[in-house]
Structure formats: C-alpha cells, structure tokens
PDB file of N, CA, C and O in Angstrom:
ATOM      1  N   MET A   1      16.740  78.823  40.384  1.00  0.00           N
ATOM      2  CA  MET A   1      17.495  78.543  41.585  1.00  0.00           C
ATOM      3  C   MET A   1      17.580  79.847  42.390  1.00  0.00           C
ATOM      4  O   MET A   1      17.891  80.906  41.846  1.00  0.00           O
ATOM      5  N   VAL A   2      17.302  79.749  43.670  1.00  0.00           N
ATOM      6  CA  VAL A   2      17.290  80.908  44.545  1.00  0.00           C
ATOM      7  C   VAL A   2      18.177  80.624  45.753  1.00  0.00           C
ATOM      8  O   VAL A   2      18.174  79.512  46.280  1.00  0.00           O
ATOM      9  N   LEU A   3      18.938  81.632  46.192  1.00  0.00           N
ATOM     10  CA  LEU A   3      19.735  81.485  47.405  1.00  0.00           C
ATOM     11  C   LEU A   3      18.890  81.873  48.606  1.00  0.00           C
ATOM     12  O   LEU A   3      18.168  82.869  48.584  1.00  0.00           O
ATOM     13  N   GLU A   4      18.995  81.065  49.655  1.00  0.00           N
ATOM     14  CA  GLU A   4      18.231  81.302  50.881  1.00  0.00           C
ATOM     15  C   GLU A   4      19.185  81.221  52.070  1.00  0.00           C
ATOM     16  O   GLU A   4      20.022  80.320  52.136  1.00  0.00           O
ATOM     17  N   ARG A   5      19.063  82.148  52.997  1.00  0.00           N
ATOM     18  CA  ARG A   5      19.914  82.150  54.195  1.00  0.00           C
ATOM     19  C   ARG A   5      19.355  81.150  55.205  1.00  0.00           C
ATOM     20  O   ARG A   5      18.176  81.200  55.557  1.00  0.00           O
ATOM     21  N   ARG A   6      20.224  80.233  55.670  1.00  0.00           N
ATOM     22  CA  ARG A   6      19.801  79.199  56.624  1.00  0.00           C
ATOM     23  C   ARG A   6      20.726  79.172  57.827  1.00  0.00           C
ATOM     24  O   ARG A   6      21.899  79.537  57.748  1.00  0.00           O
ATOM     25  N   LYS A   7      20.167  78.731  58.933  1.00  0.00           N
ATOM     26  CA  LYS A   7      20.899  78.577  60.186  1.00  0.00           C
ATOM     27  C   LYS A   7      21.165  77.081  60.367  1.00  0.00           C
ATOM     28  O   LYS A   7      20.234  76.308  60.594  1.00  0.00           O
ATOM     29  N   LEU A   8      22.439  76.671  60.266  1.00  0.00           N
ATOM     30  CA  LEU A   8      22.804  75.264  60.353  1.00  0.00           C
ATOM     31  C   LEU A   8      23.466  74.964  61.693  1.00  0.00           C
ATOM     32  O   LEU A   8      24.340  75.708  62.137  1.00  0.00           O
ATOM     33  N   ASP A   9      23.053  73.884  62.334  1.00  0.00           N
ATOM     34  CA  ASP A   9      23.655  73.454  63.591  1.00  0.00           C
ATOM     35  C   ASP A   9      24.958  72.715  63.273  1.00  0.00           C
ATOM     36  O   ASP A   9      24.939  71.645  62.665  1.00  0.00           O
ATOM     37  N   ILE A  10      26.088  73.294  63.689  1.00  0.00           N
ATOM     38  CA  ILE A  10      27.399  72.703  63.406  1.00  0.00           C
ATOM     39  C   ILE A  10      28.093  72.228  64.678  1.00  0.00           C
ATOM     40  O   ILE A  10      29.291  71.947  64.663  1.00  0.00           O
ATOM     41  N   THR A  11      27.353  72.139  65.769  1.00  0.00           N
ATOM     42  CA  THR A  11      27.936  71.821  67.070  1.00  0.00           C
ATOM     43  C   THR A  11      28.812  70.567  67.018  1.00  0.00           C
ATOM     44  O   THR A  11      29.900  70.558  67.595  1.00  0.00           O
ATOM     45  N   ASP A  12      28.367  69.528  66.350  1.00  0.00           N
ATOM     46  CA  ASP A  12      29.112  68.263  66.307  1.00  0.00           C
ATOM     47  C   ASP A  12      30.406  68.363  65.507  1.00  0.00           C
ATOM     48  O   ASP A  12      31.263  67.485  65.613  1.00  0.00           O
ATOM     49  N   ARG A  13      30.560  69.404  64.719  1.00  0.00           N
ATOM     50  CA  ARG A  13      31.763  69.575  63.903  1.00  0.00           C
ATOM     51  C   ARG A  13      32.783  70.519  64.533  1.00  0.00           C
ATOM     52  O   ARG A  13      33.891  70.668  64.018  1.00  0.00           O
ATOM     53  N   VAL A  14      32.412  71.164  65.655  1.00  0.00           N
ATOM     54  CA  VAL A  14      33.292  72.134  66.299  1.00  0.00           C
ATOM     55  C   VAL A  14      34.306  71.415  67.191  1.00  0.00           C
ATOM     56  O   VAL A  14      33.960  70.516  67.958  1.00  0.00           O
ATOM     57  N   VAL A  15      35.566  71.837  67.067  1.00  0.00           N
ATOM     58  CA  VAL A  15      36.654  71.300  67.881  1.00  0.00           C
ATOM     59  C   VAL A  15      37.224  72.447  68.701  1.00  0.00           C
ATOM     60  O   VAL A  15      37.394  73.553  68.189  1.00  0.00           O
ATOM     61  N   GLY A  16      37.519  72.190  69.974  1.00  0.00           N
ATOM     62  CA  GLY A  16      38.094  73.212  70.841  1.00  0.00           C
ATOM     63  C   GLY A  16      39.498  72.845  71.273  1.00  0.00           C
ATOM     64  O   GLY A  16      39.798  71.681  71.539  1.00  0.00           O
ATOM     65  N   LYS A  17      40.364  73.864  71.339  1.00  0.00           N
ATOM     66  CA  LYS A  17      41.738  73.681  71.818  1.00  0.00           C
ATOM     67  C   LYS A  17      41.971  74.665  72.958  1.00  0.00           C
ATOM     68  O   LYS A  17      41.815  75.875  72.793  1.00  0.00           O
ATOM     69  N   LEU A  18      42.350  74.121  74.126  1.00  0.00           N
ATOM     70  CA  LEU A  18      42.586  74.969  75.284  1.00  0.00           C
ATOM     71  C   LEU A  18      43.781  75.874  75.053  1.00  0.00           C
ATOM     72  O   LEU A  18      44.804  75.454  74.511  1.00  0.00           O
ATOM     73  N   ASN A  19      43.635  77.142  75.480  1.00  0.00           N
ATOM     74  CA  ASN A  19      44.682  78.139  75.311  1.00  0.00           C
ATOM     75  C   ASN A  19      44.567  79.095  76.497  1.00  0.00           C
ATOM     76  O   ASN A  19      43.824  80.074  76.427  1.00  0.00           O
ATOM     77  N   GLN A  20      45.288  78.827  77.576  1.00  0.00           N
ATOM     78  CA  GLN A  20      45.262  79.589  78.827  1.00  0.00           C
ATOM     79  C   GLN A  20      43.843  79.636  79.396  1.00  0.00           C
ATOM     80  O   GLN A  20      43.313  78.587  79.763  1.00  0.00           O
ATOM     81  N   ASN A  21      43.206  80.807  79.486  1.00  0.00           N
ATOM     82  CA  ASN A  21      41.871  80.893  80.091  1.00  0.00           C
ATOM     83  C   ASN A  21      40.768  80.964  79.042  1.00  0.00           C
ATOM     84  O   ASN A  21      39.717  81.555  79.289  1.00  0.00           O
ATOM     85  N   GLN A  22      40.993  80.376  77.891  1.00  0.00           N
ATOM     86  CA  GLN A  22      39.990  80.344  76.839  1.00  0.00           C
ATOM     87  C   GLN A  22      40.141  79.060  76.025  1.00  0.00           C
ATOM     88  O   GLN A  22      41.144  78.355  76.130  1.00  0.00           O
ATOM     89  N   MET A  23      39.128  78.774  75.217  1.00  0.00           N
ATOM     90  CA  MET A  23      39.186  77.641  74.303  1.00  0.00           C
ATOM     91  C   MET A  23      38.988  78.186  72.897  1.00  0.00           C
ATOM     92  O   MET A  23      37.961  78.796  72.596  1.00  0.00           O
ATOM     93  N   ASP A  24      39.978  77.962  72.038  1.00  0.00           N
ATOM     94  CA  ASP A  24      39.874  78.379  70.641  1.00  0.00           C
ATOM     95  C   ASP A  24      39.007  77.358  69.910  1.00  0.00           C
ATOM     96  O   ASP A  24      39.192  76.152  70.069  1.00  0.00           O
ATOM     97  N   LEU A  25      38.058  77.849  69.106  1.00  0.00           N
ATOM     98  CA  LEU A  25      37.095  76.985  68.431  1.00  0.00           C
ATOM     99  C   LEU A  25      37.383  76.919  66.933  1.00  0.00           C
ATOM    100  O   LEU A  25      37.690  77.930  66.301  1.00  0.00           O
ATOM    101  N   PHE A  26      37.280  75.712  66.376  1.00  0.00           N
ATOM    102  CA  PHE A  26      37.590  75.464  64.973  1.00  0.00           C
ATOM    103  C   PHE A  26      36.520  74.578  64.338  1.00  0.00           C
ATOM    104  O   PHE A  26      35.893  73.762  65.013  1.00  0.00           O
ATOM    105  N   VAL A  27      36.323  74.749  63.039  1.00  0.00           N
ATOM    106  CA  VAL A  27      35.525  73.838  62.230  1.00  0.00           C
ATOM    107  C   VAL A  27      36.401  73.483  61.031  1.00  0.00           C
ATOM    108  O   VAL A  27      36.782  74.355  60.250  1.00  0.00           O
ATOM    109  N   GLU A  28      36.714  72.202  60.895  1.00  0.00           N
ATOM    110  CA  GLU A  28      37.578  71.726  59.814  1.00  0.00           C
ATOM    111  C   GLU A  28      38.865  72.542  59.745  1.00  0.00           C
ATOM    112  O   GLU A  28      39.270  72.993  58.673  1.00  0.00           O
ATOM    113  N   GLU A  29      39.500  72.726  60.898  1.00  0.00           N
ATOM    114  CA  GLU A  29      40.773  73.430  61.069  1.00  0.00           C
ATOM    115  C   GLU A  29      40.709  74.927  60.787  1.00  0.00           C
ATOM    116  O   GLU A  29      41.742  75.596  60.806  1.00  0.00           O
ATOM    117  N   GLN A  30      39.519  75.468  60.527  1.00  0.00           N
ATOM    118  CA  GLN A  30      39.345  76.907  60.314  1.00  0.00           C
ATOM    119  C   GLN A  30      38.869  77.534  61.621  1.00  0.00           C
ATOM    120  O   GLN A  30      37.871  77.085  62.184  1.00  0.00           O
ATOM    121  N   PRO A  31      39.563  78.568  62.121  1.00  0.00           N
ATOM    122  CA  PRO A  31      39.133  79.201  63.371  1.00  0.00           C
ATOM    123  C   PRO A  31      37.795  79.923  63.202  1.00  0.00           C
ATOM    124  O   PRO A  31      37.588  80.647  62.228  1.00  0.00           O
ATOM    125  N   ILE A  32      36.890  79.714  64.164  1.00  0.00           N
ATOM    126  CA  ILE A  32      35.585  80.377  64.109  1.00  0.00           C
ATOM    127  C   ILE A  32      35.344  81.271  65.318  1.00  0.00           C
ATOM    128  O   ILE A  32      34.343  81.987  65.365  1.00  0.00           O
ATOM    129  N   GLY A  33      36.247  81.243  66.297  1.00  0.00           N
ATOM    130  CA  GLY A  33      36.081  82.088  67.473  1.00  0.00           C
ATOM    131  C   GLY A  33      36.680  81.438  68.698  1.00  0.00           C
ATOM    132  O   GLY A  33      37.528  80.550  68.611  1.00  0.00           O
ATOM    133  N   LYS A  34      36.212  81.911  69.857  1.00  0.00           N
ATOM    134  CA  LYS A  34      36.726  81.371  71.112  1.00  0.00           C
ATOM    135  C   LYS A  34      35.653  81.402  72.193  1.00  0.00           C
ATOM    136  O   LYS A  34      34.693  82.170  72.125  1.00  0.00           O
ATOM    137  N   MET A  35      35.844  80.545  73.190  1.00  0.00           N
ATOM    138  CA  MET A  35      34.991  80.506  74.362  1.00  0.00           C
ATOM    139  C   MET A  35      35.860  80.934  75.537  1.00  0.00           C
ATOM    140  O   MET A  35      36.881  80.310  75.828  1.00  0.00           O
ATOM    141  N   LEU A  36      35.444  82.009  76.208  1.00  0.00           N
ATOM    142  CA  LEU A  36      36.202  82.558  77.327  1.00  0.00           C
ATOM    143  C   LEU A  36      35.656  82.008  78.638  1.00  0.00           C
ATOM    144  O   LEU A  36      34.442  81.942  78.834  1.00  0.00           O
ATOM    145  N   PHE A  37      36.552  81.614  79.528  1.00  0.00           N
ATOM    146  CA  PHE A  37      36.159  81.125  80.848  1.00  0.00           C
ATOM    147  C   PHE A  37      36.234  82.297  81.825  1.00  0.00           C
ATOM    148  O   PHE A  37      37.319  82.817  82.083  1.00  0.00           O
ATOM    149  N   THR A  38      35.091  82.716  82.370  1.00  0.00           N
ATOM    150  CA  THR A  38      35.049  83.846  83.295  1.00  0.00           C
ATOM    151  C   THR A  38      34.341  83.429  84.574  1.00  0.00           C
ATOM    152  O   THR A  38      33.743  82.355  84.644  1.00  0.00           O
ATOM    153  N   ASN A  39      34.415  84.291  85.589  1.00  0.00           N
ATOM    154  CA  ASN A  39      33.720  84.026  86.858  1.00  0.00           C
ATOM    155  C   ASN A  39      32.206  84.030  86.675  1.00  0.00           C
ATOM    156  O   ASN A  39      31.486  83.389  87.440  1.00  0.00           O
ATOM    157  N   GLN A  40      31.722  84.750  85.663  1.00  0.00           N
ATOM    158  CA  GLN A  40      30.279  84.817  85.392  1.00  0.00           C
ATOM    159  C   GLN A  40      29.802  83.654  84.516  1.00  0.00           C
ATOM    160  O   GLN A  40      28.606  83.544  84.243  1.00  0.00           O
ATOM    161  N   GLY A  41      30.695  82.806  84.084  1.00  0.00           N
ATOM    162  CA  GLY A  41      30.347  81.686  83.209  1.00  0.00           C
ATOM    163  C   GLY A  41      31.093  81.793  81.892  1.00  0.00           C
ATOM    164  O   GLY A  41      31.939  82.669  81.714  1.00  0.00           O
ATOM    165  N   ASN A  42      30.781  80.914  80.990  1.00  0.00           N
ATOM    166  CA  ASN A  42      31.442  80.916  79.691  1.00  0.00           C
ATOM    167  C   ASN A  42      30.844  81.989  78.789  1.00  0.00           C
ATOM    168  O   ASN A  42      29.630  82.187  78.757  1.00  0.00           O
ATOM    169  N   GLN A  43      31.713  82.676  78.059  1.00  0.00           N
ATOM    170  CA  GLN A  43      31.275  83.671  77.097  1.00  0.00           C
ATOM    171  C   GLN A  43      31.877  83.317  75.750  1.00  0.00           C
ATOM    172  O   GLN A  43      33.020  82.867  75.670  1.00  0.00           O
ATOM    173  N   TYR A  44      31.107  83.522  74.698  1.00  0.00           N
ATOM    174  CA  TYR A  44      31.554  83.180  73.347  1.00  0.00           C
ATOM    175  C   TYR A  44      31.874  84.447  72.568  1.00  0.00           C
ATOM    176  O   TYR A  44      31.150  85.439  72.633  1.00  0.00           O
ATOM    177  N   ASP A  45      32.967  84.389  71.837  1.00  0.00           N
ATOM    178  CA  ASP A  45      33.354  85.456  70.917  1.00  0.00           C
ATOM    179  C   ASP A  45      33.544  84.779  69.563  1.00  0.00           C
ATOM    180  O   ASP A  45      34.614  84.245  69.271  1.00  0.00           O
ATOM    181  N   LEU A  46      32.488  84.805  68.734  1.00  0.00           N
ATOM    182  CA  LEU A  46      32.492  84.078  67.467  1.00  0.00           C
ATOM    183  C   LEU A  46      32.590  85.037  66.285  1.00  0.00           C
ATOM    184  O   LEU A  46      32.153  86.185  66.355  1.00  0.00           O
ATOM    185  N   LYS A  47      33.172  84.538  65.202  1.00  0.00           N
ATOM    186  CA  LYS A  47      33.260  85.325  63.977  1.00  0.00           C
ATOM    187  C   LYS A  47      31.871  85.591  63.406  1.00  0.00           C
ATOM    188  O   LYS A  47      30.899  84.917  63.747  1.00  0.00           O
ATOM    189  N   SER A  48      31.807  86.578  62.540  1.00  0.00           N
ATOM    190  CA  SER A  48      30.554  86.912  61.869  1.00  0.00           C
ATOM    191  C   SER A  48      30.039  85.697  61.108  1.00  0.00           C
ATOM    192  O   SER A  48      30.802  85.009  60.429  1.00  0.00           O
ATOM    193  N   GLY A  49      28.735  85.436  61.227  1.00  0.00           N
ATOM    194  CA  GLY A  49      28.131  84.288  60.564  1.00  0.00           C
ATOM    195  C   GLY A  49      27.961  83.086  61.477  1.00  0.00           C
ATOM    196  O   GLY A  49      27.361  82.083  61.090  1.00  0.00           O
ATOM    197  N   TYR A  50      28.499  83.188  62.708  1.00  0.00           N
ATOM    198  CA  TYR A  50      28.376  82.109  63.693  1.00  0.00           C
ATOM    199  C   TYR A  50      27.646  82.638  64.917  1.00  0.00           C
ATOM    200  O   TYR A  50      27.730  83.821  65.244  1.00  0.00           O
ATOM    201  N   GLU A  51      26.926  81.743  65.590  1.00  0.00           N
ATOM    202  CA  GLU A  51      26.140  82.138  66.756  1.00  0.00           C
ATOM    203  C   GLU A  51      26.068  80.980  67.738  1.00  0.00           C
ATOM    204  O   GLU A  51      25.998  79.819  67.335  1.00  0.00           O
ATOM    205  N   GLN A  52      26.084  81.296  69.026  1.00  0.00           N
ATOM    206  CA  GLN A  52      25.914  80.299  70.074  1.00  0.00           C
ATOM    207  C   GLN A  52      24.553  80.525  70.719  1.00  0.00           C
ATOM    208  O   GLN A  52      24.192  81.650  71.065  1.00  0.00           O
ATOM    209  N   GLU A  53      23.808  79.440  70.874  1.00  0.00           N
ATOM    210  CA  GLU A  53      22.478  79.529  71.477  1.00  0.00           C
ATOM    211  C   GLU A  53      22.137  78.196  72.122  1.00  0.00           C
ATOM    212  O   GLU A  53      22.221  77.155  71.471  1.00  0.00           O
ATOM    213  N   ASN A  54      21.751  78.215  73.403  1.00  0.00           N
ATOM    214  CA  ASN A  54      21.340  76.997  74.126  1.00  0.00           C
ATOM    215  C   ASN A  54      22.362  75.868  74.010  1.00  0.00           C
ATOM    216  O   ASN A  54      22.005  74.735  73.688  1.00  0.00           O
ATOM    217  N   ASN A  55      23.621  76.177  74.270  1.00  0.00           N
ATOM    218  CA  ASN A  55      24.713  75.195  74.231  1.00  0.00           C
ATOM    219  C   ASN A  55      24.922  74.561  72.852  1.00  0.00           C
ATOM    220  O   ASN A  55      25.467  73.462  72.760  1.00  0.00           O
ATOM    221  N   ARG A  56      24.504  75.224  71.802  1.00  0.00           N
ATOM    222  CA  ARG A  56      24.696  74.771  70.423  1.00  0.00           C
ATOM    223  C   ARG A  56      25.394  75.889  69.647  1.00  0.00           C
ATOM    224  O   ARG A  56      25.260  77.060  70.000  1.00  0.00           O
ATOM    225  N   ILE A  57      26.125  75.544  68.610  1.00  0.00           N
ATOM    226  CA  ILE A  57      26.775  76.541  67.762  1.00  0.00           C
ATOM    227  C   ILE A  57      26.185  76.420  66.368  1.00  0.00           C
ATOM    228  O   ILE A  57      26.076  75.326  65.815  1.00  0.00           O
ATOM    229  N   TYR A  58      25.805  77.568  65.808  1.00  0.00           N
ATOM    230  CA  TYR A  58      25.144  77.627  64.507  1.00  0.00           C
ATOM    231  C   TYR A  58      25.970  78.460  63.535  1.00  0.00           C
ATOM    232  O   TYR A  58      26.685  79.384  63.922  1.00  0.00           O
ATOM    233  N   HIS A  59      25.849  78.103  62.264  1.00  0.00           N
ATOM    234  CA  HIS A  59      26.494  78.856  61.192  1.00  0.00           C
ATOM    235  C   HIS A  59      25.408  79.299  60.216  1.00  0.00           C
ATOM    236  O   HIS A  59      24.602  78.490  59.754  1.00  0.00           O
ATOM    237  N   TYR A  60      25.400  80.585  59.912  1.00  0.00           N
ATOM    238  CA  TYR A  60      24.474  81.112  58.912  1.00  0.00           C
ATOM    239  C   TYR A  60      25.155  81.005  57.554  1.00  0.00           C
ATOM    240  O   TYR A  60      26.291  81.446  57.380  1.00  0.00           O
ATOM    241  N   THR A  61      24.448  80.415  56.593  1.00  0.00           N
ATOM    242  CA  THR A  61      25.024  80.213  55.273  1.00  0.00           C
ATOM    243  C   THR A  61      23.948  80.357  54.212  1.00  0.00           C
ATOM    244  O   THR A  61      22.755  80.261  54.501  1.00  0.00           O
ATOM    245  N   GLU A  62      24.380  80.585  52.992  1.00  0.00           N
ATOM    246  CA  GLU A  62      23.470  80.691  51.857  1.00  0.00           C
ATOM    247  C   GLU A  62      23.377  79.311  51.196  1.00  0.00           C
ATOM    248  O   GLU A  62      24.399  78.721  50.848  1.00  0.00           O
ATOM    249  N   VAL A  63      22.165  78.801  51.024  1.00  0.00           N
ATOM    250  CA  VAL A  63      21.953  77.519  50.352  1.00  0.00           C
ATOM    251  C   VAL A  63      21.003  77.741  49.180  1.00  0.00           C
ATOM    252  O   VAL A  63      20.201  78.675  49.185  1.00  0.00           O
ATOM    253  N   THR A  64      21.104  76.877  48.185  1.00  0.00           N
ATOM    254  CA  THR A  64      20.231  77.002  47.024  1.00  0.00           C
ATOM    255  C   THR A  64      18.914  76.285  47.282  1.00  0.00           C
ATOM    256  O   THR A  64      18.880  75.214  47.889  1.00  0.00           O
ATOM    257  N   THR A  65      17.848  76.885  46.818  1.00  0.00           N
ATOM    258  CA  THR A  65      16.540  76.247  46.886  1.00  0.00           C
ATOM    259  C   THR A  65      16.168  75.821  45.477  1.00  0.00           C
ATOM    260  O   THR A  65      16.759  76.296  44.507  1.00  0.00           O
ATOM    261  N   ASN A  66      15.204  74.939  45.357  1.00  0.00           N
ATOM    262  CA  ASN A  66      14.806  74.360  44.070  1.00  0.00           C
ATOM    263  C   ASN A  66      15.989  73.678  43.378  1.00  0.00           C
ATOM    264  O   ASN A  66      16.285  73.990  42.224  1.00  0.00           O
ATOM    265  N   PRO A  67      16.676  72.746  44.068  1.00  0.00           N
ATOM    266  CA  PRO A  67      17.859  72.117  43.479  1.00  0.00           C
ATOM    267  C   PRO A  67      17.542  71.250  42.257  1.00  0.00           C
ATOM    268  O   PRO A  67      18.453  70.928  41.494  1.00  0.00           O
ATOM    269  N   ASP A  68      16.287  70.865  42.050  1.00  0.00           N
ATOM    270  CA  ASP A  68      15.929  70.035  40.903  1.00  0.00           C
ATOM    271  C   ASP A  68      15.737  70.842  39.623  1.00  0.00           C
ATOM    272  O   ASP A  68      15.519  70.280  38.550  1.00  0.00           O
ATOM    273  N   GLN A  69      15.822  72.159  39.747  1.00  0.00           N
ATOM    274  CA  GLN A  69      15.640  73.005  38.570  1.00  0.00           C
ATOM    275  C   GLN A  69      16.774  72.734  37.582  1.00  0.00           C
ATOM    276  O   GLN A  69      17.938  72.685  37.978  1.00  0.00           O
ATOM    277  N   LYS A  70      16.451  72.560  36.319  1.00  0.00           N
ATOM    278  CA  LYS A  70      17.434  72.198  35.298  1.00  0.00           C
ATOM    279  C   LYS A  70      17.992  73.446  34.624  1.00  0.00           C
ATOM    280  O   LYS A  70      17.337  74.484  34.528  1.00  0.00           O
ATOM    281  N   TYR A  71      19.233  73.297  34.162  1.00  0.00           N
ATOM    282  CA  TYR A  71      19.858  74.374  33.409  1.00  0.00           C
ATOM    283  C   TYR A  71      19.231  74.470  32.026  1.00  0.00           C
ATOM    284  O   TYR A  71      18.726  73.482  31.494  1.00  0.00           O
ATOM    285  N   VAL A  72      19.266  75.645  31.461  1.00  0.00           N
ATOM    286  CA  VAL A  72      18.793  75.845  30.098  1.00  0.00           C
ATOM    287  C   VAL A  72      19.969  76.286  29.243  1.00  0.00           C
ATOM    288  O   VAL A  72      21.023  76.654  29.761  1.00  0.00           O
ATOM    289  N   ASP A  73      19.784  76.246  27.945  1.00  0.00           N
ATOM    290  CA  ASP A  73      20.822  76.642  26.987  1.00  0.00           C
ATOM    291  C   ASP A  73      22.057  75.755  27.061  1.00  0.00           C
ATOM    292  O   ASP A  73      23.174  76.249  26.909  1.00  0.00           O
ATOM    293  N   CYS A  74      21.883  74.450  27.291  1.00  0.00           N
ATOM    294  CA  CYS A  74      23.011  73.532  27.291  1.00  0.00           C
ATOM    295  C   CYS A  74      23.162  72.949  25.877  1.00  0.00           C
ATOM    296  O   CYS A  74      22.177  72.726  25.173  1.00  0.00           O
ATOM    297  N   ASP A  75      24.412  72.711  25.486  1.00  0.00           N
ATOM    298  CA  ASP A  75      24.618  72.135  24.165  1.00  0.00           C
ATOM    299  C   ASP A  75      24.552  70.610  24.240  1.00  0.00           C
ATOM    300  O   ASP A  75      24.336  70.051  25.316  1.00  0.00           O
ATOM    301  N   GLU A  76      24.739  69.934  23.100  1.00  0.00           N
ATOM    302  CA  GLU A  76      24.593  68.477  23.057  1.00  0.00           C
ATOM    303  C   GLU A  76      25.685  67.749  23.842  1.00  0.00           C
ATOM    304  O   GLU A  76      25.541  66.561  24.134  1.00  0.00           O
ATOM    305  N   ASN A  77      26.784  68.448  24.191  1.00  0.00           N
ATOM    306  CA  ASN A  77      27.862  67.835  24.953  1.00  0.00           C
ATOM    307  C   ASN A  77      27.693  68.028  26.461  1.00  0.00           C
ATOM    308  O   ASN A  77      28.516  67.562  27.248  1.00  0.00           O
ATOM    309  N   GLY A  78      26.622  68.717  26.856  1.00  0.00           N
ATOM    310  CA  GLY A  78      26.352  68.910  28.268  1.00  0.00           C
ATOM    311  C   GLY A  78      26.911  70.196  28.824  1.00  0.00           C
ATOM    312  O   GLY A  78      26.775  70.438  30.023  1.00  0.00           O
ATOM    313  N   TRP A  79      27.540  71.044  28.009  1.00  0.00           N
ATOM    314  CA  TRP A  79      28.072  72.320  28.489  1.00  0.00           C
ATOM    315  C   TRP A  79      26.944  73.340  28.584  1.00  0.00           C
ATOM    316  O   TRP A  79      26.149  73.491  27.656  1.00  0.00           O
ATOM    317  N   CYS A  80      26.882  74.034  29.708  1.00  0.00           N
ATOM    318  CA  CYS A  80      25.831  75.030  29.915  1.00  0.00           C
ATOM    319  C   CYS A  80      26.431  76.414  30.055  1.00  0.00           C
ATOM    320  O   CYS A  80      25.700  77.388  30.236  1.00  0.00           O
TER     321      CYS A  80
END
C-alpha cells in the first residue's frame, strides 16, 4: 500500500456564509478559508491544502493506492 497525493474537487461540498464584505467557506462545518469581495473581483484566502482554480475549489489529500493489497501476518481470528 502506497500513499499518493491527489487533488480532489470539493466544490459541491463547500458552503459559504456571508460575513460583512467576505464569505467564510466551510466543508462539513470545518472552516477552510474565505472569499473576499473586492473592486478587482473575488479573491480567495484558503487554508493550506486547499486551492481555487477556474471557479472550482480543490483539496490536496493523501490517498492509498493498491487498495486490493492484502495484509500479511494475520492470525486465524482476523487480527493483523
């Protein structure tokens, strides 16, 4: 099993709450950053691991590859 860094599109899971001249952004009630309303357009200030690109929001995360790989050294009761 190997960990691989992936860029996941989470745009559909992001919720925004208006707060004066900005919108606070959340995923599953966890704050991920904010979108600022400026004269030059919207600007994003996102936490590390999140990115905005082409009107989409992405989260970088570690995922396992080779998920079908079986554990070794398991006993007869299934404990590994």
